[in-house]
Backbone as CSV, one residue per row, in Angstrom:
resi,resn,N_x,N_y,N_z,CA_x,CA_y,CA_z,C_x,C_y,C_z
1,MET,-29.253,-10.466,-17.290,-28.342,-9.604,-18.058,-28.739,-8.152,-17.865
2,ARG,-27.774,-7.338,-17.463,-28.006,-5.911,-17.313,-27.264,-5.195,-18.424
3,ASP,-27.802,-4.039,-18.876,-27.101,-3.311,-19.934,-26.966,-1.851,-19.561
4,GLU,-26.576,-1.019,-20.580,-26.281,0.378,-20.297,-27.496,1.177,-19.861
5,ALA,-28.710,0.660,-20.015,-29.889,1.378,-19.554,-30.084,1.223,-18.048
6,SER,-29.343,0.281,-17.453,-29.461,0.087,-16.023,-28.710,1.179,-15.277
7,GLY,-29.197,1.556,-14.097,-28.513,2.560,-13.295,-29.472,3.590,-12.765
8,GLN,-29.026,4.836,-12.716,-29.858,5.917,-12.228,-30.405,6.731,-13.388
9,CYS,-31.678,7.047,-13.336,-32.362,7.761,-14.416,-32.981,9.015,-13.820
10,ALA,-32.131,10.050,-13.587,-32.583,11.338,-13.053,-33.458,11.165,-11.816
11,GLY,-33.025,10.282,-10.888,-33.810,10.053,-9.698,-34.568,8.744,-9.724
12,LEU,-34.661,8.101,-10.885,-35.289,6.791,-10.997,-34.210,5.724,-11.043
13,GLY,-34.416,4.642,-10.319,-33.542,3.495,-10.453,-34.049,2.636,-11.608
14,THR,-33.158,2.217,-12.497,-33.548,1.410,-13.651,-32.664,0.185,-13.727
15,ALA,-33.262,-0.960,-14.018,-32.517,-2.191,-14.203,-33.140,-2.961,-15.355
16,VAL,-32.300,-3.529,-16.210,-32.763,-4.280,-17.371,-32.329,-5.731,-17.236
17,ASP,-33.294,-6.631,-17.394,-33.035,-8.063,-17.263,-33.570,-8.770,-18.506
18,GLU,-32.758,-9.651,-19.094,-33.190,-10.404,-20.275,-32.964,-11.899,-20.108
19,THR,-32.841,-12.350,-18.882,-32.505,-13.743,-18.653,-33.620,-14.705,-19.070
20,ALA,-34.869,-14.251,-19.105,-35.989,-15.129,-19.449,-36.395,-15.009,-20.911
21,GLY,-35.546,-14.413,-21.744,-35.839,-14.334,-23.166,-36.681,-13.143,-23.563
22,VAL,-37.006,-12.276,-22.623,-37.743,-11.058,-22.923,-37.118,-9.923,-22.128
23,CYS,-37.117,-8.738,-22.682,-36.513,-7.592,-22.011,-37.475,-7.050,-20.954
24,VAL,-37.011,-6.995,-19.715,-37.817,-6.476,-18.606,-37.087,-5.286,-17.991
25,LEU,-37.733,-4.140,-18.003,-37.205,-2.937,-17.367,-37.877,-2.778,-16.015
26,THR,-37.092,-2.760,-14.945,-37.628,-2.551,-13.610,-37.337,-1.118,-13.181
27,LEU,-38.380,-0.417,-12.751,-38.257,0.986,-12.342,-38.493,1.118,-10.854
28,GLU,-37.718,2.003,-10.237,-37.862,2.245,-8.804,-37.648,3.726,-8.543
29,GLY,-38.482,4.317,-7.703,-38.385,5.739,-7.417,-39.739,6.397,-7.584
30,VAL,-39.735,7.630,-8.075,-40.987,8.382,-8.251,-41.015,8.963,-9.659
31,LEU,-42.076,8.677,-10.392,-42.268,9.240,-11.728,-43.009,10.561,-11.609
32,GLY,-42.409,11.599,-12.184,-43.022,12.920,-12.141,-42.482,13.782,-13.261
33,VAL,-42.732,15.065,-13.187,-42.306,15.992,-14.233,-40.789,15.983,-14.387
34,ARG,-40.064,15.867,-13.292,-38.606,15.923,-13.350,-38.000,14.648,-13.914
35,THR,-38.589,13.508,-13.596,-38.006,12.233,-14.008,-38.534,11.724,-15.349
36,ALA,-39.653,12.262,-15.821,-40.266,11.769,-17.065,-39.343,11.878,-18.290
37,PRO,-38.614,12.995,-18.495,-37.770,13.080,-19.699,-36.702,11.997,-19.786
38,GLU,-36.077,11.664,-18.664,-35.057,10.618,-18.696,-35.678,9.245,-18.887
39,LEU,-36.849,9.025,-18.302,-37.551,7.769,-18.537,-37.889,7.633,-20.013
40,ASP,-38.310,8.727,-20.618,-38.627,8.727,-22.047,-37.408,8.280,-22.863
41,ARG,-36.242,8.780,-22.515,-35.027,8.416,-23.231,-34.732,6.915,-23.102
42,VAL,-34.874,6.384,-21.897,-34.614,4.964,-21.663,-35.610,4.097,-22.433
43,LEU,-36.891,4.476,-22.388,-37.916,3.709,-23.106,-37.649,3.730,-24.609
44,HIS,-37.304,4.911,-25.150,-36.986,5.016,-26.575,-35.884,4.030,-26.954
45,LYS,-34.817,4.039,-26.179,-33.668,3.196,-26.515,-34.025,1.717,-26.478
46,LEU,-34.687,1.296,-25.415,-35.018,-0.117,-25.279,-36.022,-0.575,-26.331
47,LEU,-37.012,0.257,-26.636,-37.997,-0.118,-27.648,-37.373,-0.207,-29.036
48,LEU,-36.468,0.720,-29.341,-35.790,0.672,-30.641,-34.846,-0.519,-30.722
49,ASP,-34.158,-0.818,-29.630,-33.188,-1.913,-29.638,-33.838,-3.285,-29.554
50,ARG,-34.887,-3.404,-28.713,-35.464,-4.727,-28.423,-36.810,-4.961,-29.105
51,GLY,-37.594,-3.894,-29.261,-38.904,-4.045,-29.905,-40.005,-4.459,-28.953
52,ARG,-39.731,-5.421,-28.071,-40.716,-5.936,-27.112,-40.195,-5.658,-25.703
53,LEU,-41.035,-5.000,-24.887,-40.561,-4.551,-23.577,-41.641,-4.727,-22.517
54,LEU,-41.265,-5.385,-21.426,-42.097,-5.429,-20.230,-41.515,-4.451,-19.214
55,VAL,-42.386,-3.723,-18.516,-41.926,-2.734,-17.535,-42.551,-3.049,-16.185
56,ASP,-41.692,-3.382,-15.224,-42.122,-3.661,-13.855,-42.212,-2.336,-13.099
57,VAL,-43.440,-1.924,-12.761,-43.652,-0.643,-12.075,-44.120,-0.841,-10.643
58,GLY,-43.881,-2.021,-10.096,-44.338,-2.325,-8.747,-43.707,-1.470,-7.676
59,ARG,-42.482,-0.972,-7.934,-41.796,-0.132,-6.950,-41.674,1.309,-7.435
60,LEU,-42.551,1.685,-8.348,-42.516,3.038,-8.908,-43.648,3.880,-8.331
61,GLY,-43.289,4.979,-7.685,-44.286,5.906,-7.187,-44.677,6.901,-8.271
62,LEU,-45.623,7.768,-7.963,-46.137,8.711,-8.952,-46.432,10.039,-8.276
63,SER,-45.799,11.113,-8.788,-46.061,12.443,-8.235,-46.879,13.310,-9.182
64,SER,-47.039,12.878,-10.439,-47.813,13.634,-11.427,-48.457,12.666,-12.405
65,THR,-49.781,12.644,-12.453,-50.464,11.740,-13.381,-50.164,12.099,-14.835
66,ALA,-49.838,13.379,-15.104,-49.508,13.780,-16.474,-48.268,13.049,-16.971
67,ALA,-47.371,12.673,-16.054,-46.141,11.989,-16.448,-46.406,10.595,-16.999
68,LEU,-47.586,10.039,-16.755,-47.926,8.722,-17.297,-47.992,8.733,-18.820
69,ALA,-48.170,9.933,-19.402,-48.185,10.039,-20.865,-46.850,9.634,-21.469
70,THR,-45.793,9.579,-20.656,-44.475,9.176,-21.149,-44.521,7.792,-21.776
71,PHE,-45.274,6.878,-21.197,-45.315,5.503,-21.714,-45.929,5.428,-23.115
72,PRO,-47.173,5.893,-23.334,-47.726,5.833,-24.690,-46.997,6.740,-25.677
73,SER,-46.484,7.887,-25.217,-45.781,8.794,-26.130,-44.492,8.170,-26.654
74,ALA,-43.753,7.520,-25.770,-42.515,6.862,-26.192,-42.815,5.735,-27.171
75,LEU,-43.863,4.983,-26.909,-44.239,3.883,-27.806,-44.630,4.416,-29.179
76,ALA,-45.416,5.493,-29.213,-45.856,6.067,-30.490,-44.687,6.646,-31.269
77,ALA,-43.720,7.230,-30.570,-42.599,7.888,-31.237,-41.663,6.914,-31.931
78,VAL,-41.660,5.646,-31.510,-40.801,4.655,-32.168,-41.595,3.787,-33.141
79,GLY,-42.819,4.188,-33.454,-43.614,3.470,-34.449,-44.780,2.697,-33.899
80,GLY,-44.729,2.355,-32.622,-45.850,1.641,-32.017,-46.049,0.241,-32.572
81,TRP,-47.181,-0.328,-32.204,-47.536,-1.689,-32.602,-47.667,-1.782,-34.124
82,PRO,-47.193,-2.858,-34.759,-46.695,-4.104,-34.165,-45.184,-4.181,-33.985
83,ALA,-44.419,-3.241,-34.571,-42.961,-3.331,-34.474,-42.464,-3.097,-33.059
84,ALA,-43.104,-2.182,-32.340,-42.721,-1.883,-30.965,-43.899,-2.195,-30.045
85,ARG,-43.616,-2.900,-28.942,-44.688,-3.323,-28.034,-44.216,-3.140,-26.595
86,MET,-45.140,-2.720,-25.740,-44.791,-2.491,-24.338,-45.996,-2.796,-23.456
87,VAL,-45.744,-3.468,-22.338,-46.777,-3.772,-21.348,-46.201,-3.462,-19.967
88,LEU,-46.978,-2.786,-19.122,-46.590,-2.526,-17.740,-47.198,-3.594,-16.845
89,PHE,-46.470,-3.954,-15.773,-47.070,-4.916,-14.847,-46.671,-4.622,-13.411
90,ALA,-47.590,-4.938,-12.515,-47.405,-4.826,-11.061,-48.691,-5.332,-10.421
91,ALA,-48.580,-5.761,-9.181,-49.762,-6.258,-8.471,-50.752,-5.145,-8.162
92,GLY,-50.312,-3.917,-8.274,-51.156,-2.753,-7.999,-50.260,-1.531,-7.932
93,GLY,-50.734,-0.505,-7.251,-49.913,0.673,-7.095,-50.383,1.840,-7.934
94,PRO,-49.799,3.024,-7.701,-50.291,4.245,-8.347,-50.138,4.271,-9.858
95,VAL,-49.098,3.659,-10.401,-48.894,3.702,-11.854,-49.945,2.859,-12.569
96,ILE,-50.140,1.634,-12.112,-51.148,0.762,-12.727,-52.534,1.379,-12.594
97,GLU,-52.845,1.881,-11.413,-54.161,2.486,-11.188,-54.324,3.750,-12.037
98,GLY,-53.267,4.574,-12.106,-53.341,5.802,-12.894,-53.493,5.539,-14.374
99,MET,-52.798,4.532,-14.888,-52.921,4.181,-16.308,-54.363,3.779,-16.627
100,ALA,-54.963,2.983,-15.754,-56.337,2.529,-15.987,-57.332,3.685,-15.875
101,GLN,-57.171,4.522,-14.878,-58.101,5.629,-14.675,-58.059,6.634,-15.815
102,ALA,-56.870,6.868,-16.369,-56.726,7.834,-17.461,-56.996,7.225,-18.832
103,GLY,-57.246,5.928,-18.887,-57.495,5.260,-20.161,-56.235,4.993,-20.965
104,ARG,-55.065,5.230,-20.380,-53.823,5.016,-21.124,-53.504,3.539,-21.305
105,HIS,-54.175,2.677,-20.535,-53.971,1.235,-20.689,-54.514,0.727,-22.025
106,ARG,-55.324,1.540,-22.706,-55.814,1.140,-24.020,-54.680,1.172,-25.051
107,GLU,-53.652,1.978,-24.795,-52.497,2.075,-25.696,-51.318,1.264,-25.194
108,VAL,-51.079,1.336,-23.894,-50.027,0.549,-23.258,-50.721,-0.344,-22.229
109,PRO,-50.944,-1.614,-22.557,-51.679,-2.501,-21.654,-50.993,-2.657,-20.299
110,VAL,-51.782,-2.992,-19.295,-51.253,-3.226,-17.947,-51.690,-4.609,-17.490
111,ALA,-50.873,-5.211,-16.630,-51.154,-6.558,-16.122,-50.750,-6.617,-14.658
112,THR,-51.268,-7.611,-13.955,-50.931,-7.758,-12.535,-49.703,-8.637,-12.332
113,ARG,-49.425,-9.523,-13.312,-48.289,-10.435,-13.174,-47.456,-10.434,-14.455
114,ARG,-46.218,-10.845,-14.319,-45.296,-10.871,-15.453,-45.768,-11.831,-16.545
115,ALA,-46.288,-13.007,-16.165,-46.757,-13.974,-17.157,-47.920,-13.406,-17.962
116,GLU,-48.812,-12.708,-17.292,-49.941,-12.072,-17.980,-49.446,-10.974,-18.917
117,ALA,-48.458,-10.214,-18.460,-47.891,-9.147,-19.290,-47.239,-9.721,-20.535
118,LEU,-46.546,-10.833,-20.398,-45.887,-11.472,-21.537,-46.909,-11.893,-22.584
119,ALA,-48.039,-12.415,-22.137,-49.093,-12.818,-23.077,-49.688,-11.611,-23.797
120,LEU,-49.801,-10.482,-23.105,-50.382,-9.284,-23.705,-49.492,-8.680,-24.785
121,LEU,-48.192,-8.991,-24.760,-47.299,-8.485,-25.806,-47.722,-8.960,-27.192
122,ASP,-48.405,-10.095,-27.255,-48.804,-10.668,-28.543,-50.183,-10.221,-28.996
123,ARG,-50.835,-9.369,-28.217,-52.169,-8.892,-28.582,-52.120,-7.418,-28.976
124,ARG,-52.863,-7.078,-30.008,-52.936,-5.681,-30.410,-53.677,-4.869,-29.341
125,PRO,-53.129,-3.730,-28.925,-53.840,-2.885,-27.958,-55.133,-2.337,-28.546
126,ALA,-56.019,-1.875,-27.677,-57.293,-1.313,-28.138,-57.081,-0.067,-28.981
127,ARG,-56.013,0.662,-28.724,-55.684,1.866,-29.493,-54.219,1.808,-29.878
128,VAL,-53.945,1.942,-31.159,-52.566,1.953,-31.646,-52.257,3.347,-32.177
129,ARG,-51.008,3.778,-32.010,-50.666,5.146,-32.373,-49.214,5.220,-32.801
130,ARG,-48.924,6.141,-33.724,-47.544,6.474,-34.054,-47.466,7.943,-34.405
131,SER,-46.327,8.545,-34.124,-46.150,9.968,-34.387,-44.734,10.214,-34.890
132,THR,-44.569,11.253,-35.693,-43.256,11.585,-36.222,-43.196,13.047,-36.619
133,ASP,-41.994,13.613,-36.612,-41.792,14.966,-37.114,-41.939,14.976,-38.628
134,LEU,-42.427,16.083,-39.156,-42.588,16.228,-40.601,-41.541,17.189,-41.155
135,PRO,-41.094,16.958,-42.388,-40.146,17.898,-43.002,-40.849,19.198,-43.349
136,ALA,-40.079,20.261,-43.528,-40.651,21.551,-43.904,-40.884,21.600,-45.402
137,GLY,-41.835,22.456,-45.821,-42.032,22.717,-47.240,-42.851,21.667,-47.963
138,PRO,-42.776,21.654,-49.295,-43.625,20.793,-50.124,-43.430,19.296,-49.881
139,ALA,-42.285,18.905,-49.328,-42.048,17.479,-49.087,-42.909,16.920,-47.961
140,ALA,-43.503,17.805,-47.149,-44.240,17.343,-45.968,-45.454,16.491,-46.328
141,ALA,-46.257,16.933,-47.296,-47.495,16.216,-47.627,-47.229,14.813,-48.179
142,PRO,-46.364,14.638,-49.204,-46.107,13.280,-49.673,-45.487,12.386,-48.610
143,PHE,-44.633,12.973,-47.757,-44.041,12.200,-46.671,-45.129,11.724,-45.704
144,ALA,-46.073,12.600,-45.385,-47.164,12.247,-44.475,-48.055,11.165,-45.080
145,ARG,-48.329,11.251,-46.374,-49.160,10.225,-47.021,-48.476,8.863,-46.971
146,LEU,-47.175,8.863,-47.170,-46.414,7.617,-47.104,-46.485,7.006,-45.710
147,LEU,-46.339,7.850,-44.695,-46.426,7.367,-43.321,-47.820,6.818,-43.026
148,LEU,-48.834,7.511,-43.517,-50.205,7.054,-43.292,-50.431,5.675,-43.898
149,ARG,-50.043,5.490,-45.139,-50.269,4.204,-45.817,-49.484,3.088,-45.135
150,SER,-48.267,3.407,-44.671,-47.483,2.402,-43.977,-48.155,1.980,-42.669
151,ALA,-48.663,2.961,-41.919,-49.341,2.661,-40.663,-50.608,1.845,-40.907
152,CYS,-51.382,2.252,-41.895,-52.640,1.557,-42.180,-52.395,0.114,-42.630
153,GLU,-51.310,-0.108,-43.354,-50.956,-1.475,-43.762,-50.593,-2.309,-42.540
154,ASP,-49.800,-1.726,-41.630,-49.431,-2.447,-40.406,-50.654,-2.767,-39.563
155,TRP,-51.632,-1.863,-39.550,-52.809,-2.042,-38.707,-53.938,-2.794,-39.406
156,GLY,-53.732,-3.155,-40.673,-54.724,-3.948,-41.392,-56.032,-3.229,-41.654
157,LEU,-55.984,-1.960,-41.998,-57.201,-1.183,-42.202,-57.707,-1.323,-43.634
158,PRO,-59.021,-1.220,-43.848,-59.598,-1.413,-45.186,-59.203,-0.305,-46.158
159,ALA,-59.118,-0.661,-47.434,-58.640,0.264,-48.463,-59.499,1.526,-48.549
160,GLU,-60.823,1.390,-48.402,-61.712,2.544,-48.519,-61.407,3.585,-47.444
161,LEU,-61.147,3.118,-46.236,-60.800,4.017,-45.143,-59.445,4.676,-45.403
162,VAL,-58.511,3.893,-45.908,-57.166,4.408,-46.167,-57.199,5.516,-47.215
163,GLU,-57.983,5.334,-48.277,-58.036,6.337,-49.344,-58.611,7.651,-48.836
164,ARG,-59.669,7.587,-48.047,-60.223,8.825,-47.495,-59.256,9.477,-46.520
165,ALA,-58.617,8.648,-45.688,-57.665,9.191,-44.718,-56.456,9.814,-45.404
166,ALA,-56.057,9.275,-46.551,-54.914,9.828,-47.276,-55.226,11.237,-47.776
167,ILE,-56.452,11.455,-48.245,-56.844,12.792,-48.696,-56.898,13.750,-47.511
168,VAL,-57.477,13.298,-46.410,-57.570,14.130,-45.209,-56.173,14.511,-44.713
169,THR,-55.284,13.541,-44.663,-53.915,13.800,-44.220,-53.219,14.795,-45.132
170,ASN,-53.377,14.596,-46.438,-52.754,15.493,-47.409,-53.230,16.928,-47.206
171,GLU,-54.539,17.111,-46.995,-55.083,18.466,-46.865,-54.695,19.123,-45.542
172,LEU,-54.659,18.351,-44.461,-54.249,18.917,-43.180,-52.789,19.381,-43.224
173,VAL,-51.936,18.551,-43.804,-50.519,18.906,-43.879,-50.302,20.056,-44.860
174,SER,-50.958,19.999,-46.014,-50.803,21.059,-47.010,-51.277,22.401,-46.468
175,ASN,-52.360,22.380,-45.690,-52.861,23.614,-45.091,-51.829,24.215,-44.140
176,ALA,-51.175,23.342,-43.359,-50.150,23.818,-42.435,-48.956,24.395,-43.190
177,VAL,-48.591,23.782,-44.300,-47.474,24.277,-45.100,-47.794,25.640,-45.705
178,GLN,-49.027,25.813,-46.199,-49.405,27.028,-46.909,-49.694,28.199,-45.985
179,HIS,-50.260,27.931,-44.816,-50.796,29.026,-43.998,-50.119,29.224,-42.650
180,THR,-49.119,28.403,-42.325,-48.427,28.564,-41.041,-46.920,28.486,-41.288
181,LEU,-46.188,28.408,-40.205,-44.739,28.254,-40.315,-44.353,26.841,-40.742
182,GLY,-45.357,26.000,-40.914,-45.089,24.633,-41.362,-45.515,23.622,-40.320
183,PRO,-45.762,22.383,-40.742,-46.178,21.357,-39.801,-45.040,20.966,-38.870
184,GLY,-45.406,20.703,-37.623,-44.401,20.238,-36.670,-44.329,18.734,-36.646
185,ASP,-45.475,18.092,-36.442,-45.476,16.634,-36.440,-46.841,16.096,-36.841
186,LEU,-46.836,14.816,-37.184,-48.041,14.090,-37.581,-48.268,12.969,-36.580
187,THR,-49.498,12.848,-36.098,-49.864,11.746,-35.217,-51.027,10.989,-35.829
188,LEU,-50.901,9.675,-35.877,-51.939,8.796,-36.394,-52.329,7.820,-35.290
189,ALA,-53.619,7.564,-35.147,-54.070,6.606,-34.142,-55.302,5.890,-34.660
190,HIS,-55.456,4.618,-34.269,-56.637,3.860,-34.683,-57.211,3.112,-33.487
191,SER,-58.540,3.193,-33.380,-59.272,2.455,-32.358,-60.604,2.054,-32.957
192,SER,-61.509,1.568,-32.127,-62.827,1.157,-32.621,-63.615,2.330,-33.190
193,ARG,-63.253,3.560,-32.829,-63.953,4.747,-33.348,-63.539,5.072,-34.779
194,GLY,-62.341,4.678,-35.173,-61.856,4.996,-36.506,-60.408,5.415,-36.484
195,LEU,-59.999,6.101,-37.542,-58.613,6.544,-37.697,-58.523,8.036,-37.396
196,TRP,-57.676,8.383,-36.464,-57.503,9.764,-36.025,-56.221,10.313,-36.627
197,VAL,-56.319,11.471,-37.292,-55.173,12.123,-37.910,-55.027,13.502,-37.278
198,SER,-53.832,13.824,-36.801,-53.597,15.123,-36.173,-52.298,15.717,-36.699
199,VAL,-52.346,16.997,-37.063,-51.164,17.709,-37.558,-50.940,18.925,-36.667
200,ARG,-49.764,19.005,-36.073,-49.429,20.128,-35.201,-48.624,21.162,-35.986
201,ASP,-48.922,22.444,-35.745,-48.138,23.510,-36.372,-47.874,24.605,-35.343
202,GLY,-47.082,25.592,-35.729,-46.652,26.620,-34.792,-47.484,27.880,-34.782
203,SER,-48.644,27.872,-35.431,-49.486,29.061,-35.491,-50.718,28.890,-34.612
204,ALA,-51.081,29.951,-33.896,-52.278,29.904,-33.051,-53.546,30.223,-33.832
205,ALA,-53.413,30.708,-35.075,-54.581,31.093,-35.876,-55.396,29.863,-36.270
206,ARG,-56.713,29.967,-36.119,-57.581,28.853,-36.498,-57.683,28.771,-38.022
207,PRO,-57.701,27.555,-38.581,-57.866,27.413,-40.025,-59.282,27.784,-40.439
208,VAL,-59.433,28.285,-41.653,-60.737,28.706,-42.162,-61.257,27.665,-43.133
209,LEU,-62.517,27.269,-42.968,-63.123,26.259,-43.829,-63.558,26.897,-45.141
210,THR,-62.653,26.957,-46.109,-62.959,27.449,-47.451,-62.360,26.505,-48.458
211,ALA,-62.977,26.395,-49.602,-62.461,25.520,-50.658,-61.226,26.143,-51.279
212,GLU,-60.197,25.335,-51.490,-59.001,25.809,-52.150,-59.240,25.814,-53.664
213,SER,-58.268,26.336,-54.406,-58.426,26.446,-55.852,-58.587,25.101,-56.531
214,ASP,-58.060,24.042,-55.894,-58.192,22.712,-56.491,-59.470,22.001,-56.062
215,GLY,-60.301,22.686,-55.302,-61.560,22.096,-54.881,-61.459,21.240,-53.640
216,LEU,-60.283,21.164,-53.037,-60.118,20.323,-51.859,-59.997,21.209,-50.622
217,GLY,-58.840,21.249,-49.996,-58.690,22.050,-48.798,-59.444,21.465,-47.625
218,LEU,-59.705,22.310,-46.611,-60.343,21.831,-45.397,-61.794,21.419,-45.607
219,ARG,-62.409,21.864,-46.709,-63.764,21.394,-46.995,-63.770,19.892,-47.250
220,ALA,-62.722,19.395,-47.902,-62.611,17.955,-48.115,-62.429,17.224,-46.789
221,VAL,-61.703,17.828,-45.866,-61.527,17.239,-44.545,-62.881,17.079,-43.866
222,ALA,-63.705,18.125,-43.922,-65.022,18.082,-43.298,-65.924,17.033,-43.951
223,GLU,-65.825,16.900,-45.265,-66.701,15.977,-45.987,-66.286,14.513,-45.823
224,LEU,-65.002,14.266,-45.650,-64.510,12.887,-45.622,-64.323,12.337,-44.213
225,SER,-64.478,13.173,-43.210,-64.302,12.712,-41.837,-65.602,12.795,-41.053
226,SER,-65.668,12.028,-39.970,-66.844,12.067,-39.101,-66.899,13.370,-38.318
227,THR,-65.733,13.830,-37.903,-65.630,15.091,-37.186,-64.202,15.591,-37.302
228,TRP,-64.022,16.902,-37.151,-62.682,17.468,-37.166,-62.684,18.699,-36.279
229,GLY,-61.508,19.154,-35.902,-61.457,20.309,-35.026,-60.041,20.805,-34.806
230,VAL,-59.923,21.742,-33.887,-58.643,22.380,-33.590,-58.432,22.348,-32.079
231,THR,-57.256,21.924,-31.657,-56.898,21.926,-30.244,-55.760,22.915,-30.014
232,PRO,-55.992,24.013,-29.274,-54.904,24.957,-28.976,-53.824,24.284,-28.132
233,LEU,-52.573,24.611,-28.414,-51.447,24.083,-27.664,-50.655,25.243,-27.066
234,GLY,-49.680,24.927,-26.250,-48.874,25.976,-25.639,-48.209,26.860,-26.670
235,SER,-47.746,26.269,-27.748,-47.175,27.020,-28.872,-47.775,26.464,-30.153
236,GLY,-48.778,27.146,-30.660,-49.436,26.691,-31.886,-50.716,25.932,-31.616
237,LYS,-50.981,24.942,-32.453,-52.240,24.195,-32.367,-52.082,22.849,-33.044
238,ALA,-53.078,21.991,-32.851,-53.179,20.731,-33.577,-54.529,20.729,-34.295
239,VAL,-54.498,20.492,-35.606,-55.724,20.350,-36.383,-55.901,18.857,-36.628
240,TRP,-57.077,18.332,-36.267,-57.262,16.897,-36.282,-58.573,16.515,-36.972
241,ALA,-58.646,15.249,-37.361,-59.860,14.728,-37.978,-60.001,13.258,-37.616
242,LEU,-61.236,12.811,-37.471,-61.529,11.405,-37.211,-62.207,10.824,-38.443
243,VAL,-61.576,9.843,-39.063,-62.104,9.196,-40.272,-62.618,7.827,-39.860
244,ALA,-63.926,7.637,-39.902,-64.528,6.397,-39.448,-64.796,5.462,-40.618
245,GLU,-64.697,4.176,-40.367,-64.933,3.185,-41.416,-66.396,3.233,-41.858
246,GLY,-66.607,3.284,-43.167,-67.956,3.265,-43.724,-68.714,4.559,-43.614
247,ASP,-68.037,5.639,-43.195,-68.710,6.931,-43.052,-67.960,7.965,-43.865
248,ALA,-68.460,8.281,-45.041,-67.772,9.208,-45.925,-68.294,10.621,-45.824
249,ALA,-69.171,10.870,-44.904,-69.744,12.216,-44.774,-69.444,12.776,-43.416
250,GLY,-69.182,14.099,-43.354,-68.915,14.751,-42.069,-70.182,15.105,-41.360
């Protein structure tokens, strides 16, 4: 069965097959900076519509390793595991090799055969992630806390970790609301290292570690996380923190 996602994707050939009871997207062409945005659109649609997706990349070339971020980014943007799942498969080739070399296979698993890929759909990846845009103003912090608790419930994380992460998330988002043009998006990820919380905003100014009037602020972030920091971006920055299980001190 082929559907509307089949055809040409800005230079990529795309075909969708569901005859074996699972959605398989076959890609052909070259993945690069020019073709990545359209691939992102196709992945978004199929993941939202089907939830479970196998991607055959055996005939897909690669002109930019940065374009491989399209796979994990698309998965995270639709909620990620367990509601949305994706596995790439091919006997080899630049995409499979590039995913493994860059460590992106920890988020989007890779397999050599279709049967192996199908089995991997039922296993939680080593790293799970979800990201979403945040509303402007005071609604941003409660919305972010709700998203955090929902993600932690899906990922089966312990209550003690969730409570600390909720405070960290609240303070990162509140800081962006108070001192910048507002938060752009929230990204949450969990792996064996712990729970990673990142808030992007449109200001290049680094946040200052001072206690707010309520006694929280970024000082609480430092105290409740294993480490935290700032990553400059092309427009603005991302302020992030890693909250590890059983470690309540920075």
